[in-house]
C-alpha angles and dihedrals in degrees: 000000000000090000094050095114090050091047090050093051090048093049090047092050090048092050090049090050091051090047092053091048090049093051091047092051091046095050093046091048091051090049092051090047091052090049090052092047092051092048093049093046091052091054093046095247093116131036116212117220094015125146124277112272118236131212094021092166092055090045093053091048094046096049089062093061130074090241091056092049092052091048091049091053093050094047091049089055093050097052092226118153093237137116121221089247093054092046092049092051094046093050093048090049091049092050092052090047092050091049096052098037096046092039090054094047099042116003139305090258091057088051089059091050091048090052091053091048088048090053088055090044093057090060092041089054092058090046090050093049089048091050090047093051091046090051091050089050092050090053088057095049095091090055091044093053089046091055093046092049092051093048095047091046087055089059099258123142119253092248090054090046091055090050089052091050089055089062095041102048132068129225134334093022091048094058095041095048090046088059089051092049091048091052090050091047093056094050106272117142122251089245093057095043095050093043089055088054090053090050092054095045109025115195140135093240094052091045091055092048093049092047090051093050094046094047092047091049091050103042102019118219136133101335093159095059091043091054091046091054091044091052092059093046092051091050091055093047090049091056091045093051090050092053092047091050091052092049094050098042094095093052092049089051088053091054089058097038097057096061090046089054087053091055089048091055091052090052090050092050092048093048091050091058122009113234095017092126091048090054091045094052094041091078128061095237089052092052091048090051091050092049091047092051092047089049092052092050091049090048091051092050090049094048094049090048091051094046092051094048102104118181115211 
């Protein structure tokens, strides 16, 4: 006990040494984390200032499966701010909601059919968002080719021209071209970066543009004149697509209105006599009739959609 002051001083110095070491490790770790965040944000793998992600456990589990990988690729093509886990949980919640709501309004058998239709609708929603984003990108192609033509005419390299287009264009071209520029910045070839763009947003117009850029980059030649001619062609196709969409809008509304009328008839039947739909779906012939009617409605919707799909 005679050496208590000396022991106290020794313990204090040791604690201070550990504190300094801890602060040094903490600050160096924060610096490394910031470097990693900056690098990932520059390559588009991380978005700074984004919202907090939900259902992280489900997302980690889902990304390890083939289903999760397919969902991730589709979401990446739509541009939606969703993770595969969030999409999966939202779809499951929507299916349960459809089952209970439709089952309570019509009958439990109709709730099962509504859940199956909702499962198809979840995939159709991603396809619709992808088609919508592709259409918006196609509408920006004339402006994109104009920017690339002006940049290459000024003597800039094609990679630099793409970087300039990122700053000039709005969404979705801004985000898609930023991905291409990031791939080029980390060493990917122009062919690979542009082909990834075509895979995300498949369209004839984009395929023609990418083929023109790749061939000009490989063999050289008059890329400016090619882009000028392509700009005029894309402008004409844009106007033609707009006219075709306007002409077919009434038919597309009919394809959606017919199934809605069928649901209205079911409500009328159930309101005329309470429990009529329960009695109808309680027997096997009634269920077969309901499935056949639903199949005919689905077939009509599919045929109308196919007939109104005009490729320009």
